[in-house]
C-alpha positions as CSV (number, residue, x, y, z in Angstrom):
1,M,-2.1,-11.6,10.3
2,S,-2.9,-8.6,8.2
3,N,-3.5,-10.6,5.1
4,R,-5.7,-13.0,7.0
5,L,-7.7,-10.2,8.5
6,T,-8.1,-8.5,5.1
7,D,-9.2,-11.7,3.4
8,Y,-11.7,-12.4,6.1
9,M,-13.2,-8.8,5.9
10,E,-13.5,-9.2,2.2
11,K,-15.1,-12.6,2.6
12,I,-17.8,-11.4,4.9
13,S,-18.3,-8.2,2.9
14,V,-17.5,-5.7,5.6
15,L,-15.6,-3.4,3.3
16,Y,-17.4,-0.9,1.1
17,P,-16.9,-2.0,-2.6
18,L,-15.4,1.3,-3.5
19,Q,-12.8,1.2,-0.7
20,F,-9.5,1.6,-2.6
21,G,-7.0,2.7,0.0
22,F,-5.3,-0.5,1.3
23,R,-6.7,-3.3,-0.9
24,T,-4.5,-5.2,-3.3
25,G,-5.5,-4.5,-6.9
26,H,-7.5,-1.4,-6.0
27,S,-5.2,1.5,-6.9
28,T,-6.3,4.6,-5.0
29,T,-5.6,7.0,-7.8
30,D,-6.6,5.1,-10.9
31,M,-9.8,3.4,-9.7
32,T,-11.0,6.5,-7.9
33,L,-10.6,8.7,-10.9
34,I,-12.2,6.1,-13.2
35,N,-15.2,5.8,-10.8
36,M,-15.6,9.5,-10.5
37,H,-15.4,10.0,-14.3
38,E,-18.1,7.4,-14.8
39,L,-20.4,9.0,-12.2
40,I,-19.9,12.5,-13.6
41,T,-20.5,11.3,-17.2
42,E,-23.7,9.5,-16.1
43,A,-24.9,12.6,-14.4
44,I,-24.2,14.8,-17.4
45,D,-25.8,12.2,-19.8
46,G,-28.9,12.1,-17.5
47,N,-29.1,15.9,-17.3
48,R,-28.5,15.7,-13.6
49,Y,-26.1,17.6,-11.3
50,S,-22.9,16.2,-10.1
51,V,-21.2,17.5,-6.9
52,G,-17.8,16.5,-5.5
53,I,-16.7,16.8,-1.9
54,F,-13.1,15.9,-1.2
55,L,-11.9,15.3,2.4
56,D,-8.4,14.5,3.4
57,L,-8.8,12.0,6.2
58,A,-5.1,11.0,6.4
59,K,-4.9,11.9,10.1
60,A,-8.4,10.6,11.0
61,F,-7.1,7.3,12.3
62,D,-4.8,9.0,14.7
63,T,-7.6,11.1,16.2
64,I,-9.9,8.2,17.2
65,D,-9.9,6.4,20.5
66,H,-8.3,3.1,19.6
67,S,-9.9,1.2,22.5
68,I,-13.3,2.1,21.1
69,L,-12.3,1.0,17.6
70,I,-11.0,-2.3,18.9
71,K,-14.2,-2.9,20.9
72,K,-16.2,-2.3,17.7
73,I,-14.1,-4.6,15.6
74,I,-14.4,-7.3,18.2
75,C,-18.1,-6.9,18.4
76,L,-18.4,-7.1,14.6
77,W,-16.0,-10.0,14.5
78,Y,-18.0,-12.2,16.9
79,K,-21.4,-11.4,15.2
80,R,-20.1,-13.1,12.1
81,S,-18.5,-16.2,13.6
82,P,-14.9,-15.7,12.7
83,P,-12.4,-18.3,11.6
84,A,-9.4,-19.0,13.8
85,M,-7.0,-16.1,13.2
86,V,-4.1,-17.1,15.4
């Protein structure tokens, strides 16, 4: 079920392209560092500022109301005519 849901979310482009956390082939450490390096290098080359803000959201999922999250997922799900998941 998890794989089917992830595949569907990628198919309908719900996920942010730079979401690395749980996606296969998107290493959190490697890809994030490479992306940050590129952004900082481009800013320096373009004589612009570069600012980094780092937040640890590891516990964020535990602090949300899961019933609200489920309602939002279902709403998003039906707006995009989902395939059969069961």
